[in-house]
N, C-alpha and C positions, 0 to 999 in steps of 0.2 A: 504494500500500500504506500501511496505517496505521503510525504510529510504534510501536515496541515498547520504547523505552527505559524502564526501570523506575527511577524516581527516588523513593526512599523519602520524601524530604522533601515531595513533593507530595501524598502520601497522608496528609492531615492530618485527615480525618474518620473518626470511629469509628462503625461500623455494627453493629447487632445483626442477625444473619441468622436469620430466623424461619420456622417451618413452621406451616401451618394444621392444627389438630386439629379434626376433623369433629364437634364437639360439636353436638348438636341441641337446639333449644329445645322448649317444650311443644307446638308445632305440627309438630314433626318437621323443622324447617328449620335449616340452618346459617347463621350470621351472620358473614361475613368482616370486618365492621366492628367487631365486639366484640373488644377487645384480649385478653380472657380466653380467646379461642379460638386464640391464637397462642402458640407456645412458642419461646423463643430456643435455637437450636442451638449457636451460637458467635458470637463477635464478630471483626471484622476491620477493618483500616485500608483506606481507599479515598479516592478523589478524586471529589467530586461536581461534575459539569459540566452546567449548564443548557444545553440545546441551543437554538441560534438560527440564523437564516438558512438557508443551504444544508444544514447538518448536520441541522437540524430537518426540512426537506423530505425529505431522503434517509431519515432514520429513520422518518418517518411513512409513507413508501412501504412499509416493512416492516410497520409496525403503526401505524395512525392515532392511537393514544393516547400514543405515546412522547413524553416531554418532558424527560427527563434521561438522562445517561449517568454511570455510576459506574465508575471504573477501579480494578481490584483485581488482586492477584496470583492466579494459579491455585492451587487447592487449598483455598480457603476454604469450599467447600461451598454456594456459591450456585447456584440453579437456577430455571428457570421455575416459577411458581406459589408461590415463596417471596416473602417481602417483606424489605426492608431498613428498619431504623429508625435514624434519626440523632437523637441526643439522648434525653431522657426527660421524663416528666411532660407537662404541658400544652403545652410547646413542642416536643415530639417531632415529627419529620417522618417520614412513612411513605411508602415507595415500593414499589409492586407490580412484581415482576420480570416483564418481558414477553419478553425475549430475552437470551441470554448468548452472546457471541462470543469465541472464543480468538483474540486478535490474531495475525495471521500464522501461525496454527496451530503455534506453537512451544512451547506449554505453559508460558508464563511470565506473560502478562498477559491479563486478561479485560476486555472492555467489556460492562457490564451495562446494558441499555436498560430504563428504568423509566417508570412513570407515577406522579406524586405523588398520593397519596390525601389528600383534604382532609376 
């Protein structure tokens, strides 16, 4: 079983939790890469963990694109198809949410599996 300990001091990264707004361009297509098509729902603290070794292999068995895990408290409004943004401006890092797991199904801690968008 995964650890469930919530240590607030480890949640040192601030993330914007964003939803895609289906704005269409002149060709009638939506562009998920355009920042103007994303709205910030809220912000939350979390811990960014790059996956390596066995963790990476196990995560990629769920979804071959996963390369990071973000640990967050339950109730922050994160869900599949949203994205997390760490930082702002030219140095902002963007992570597409691929899977959200309630650790030990206790309603306290989430593991958010993501793919970093470059």
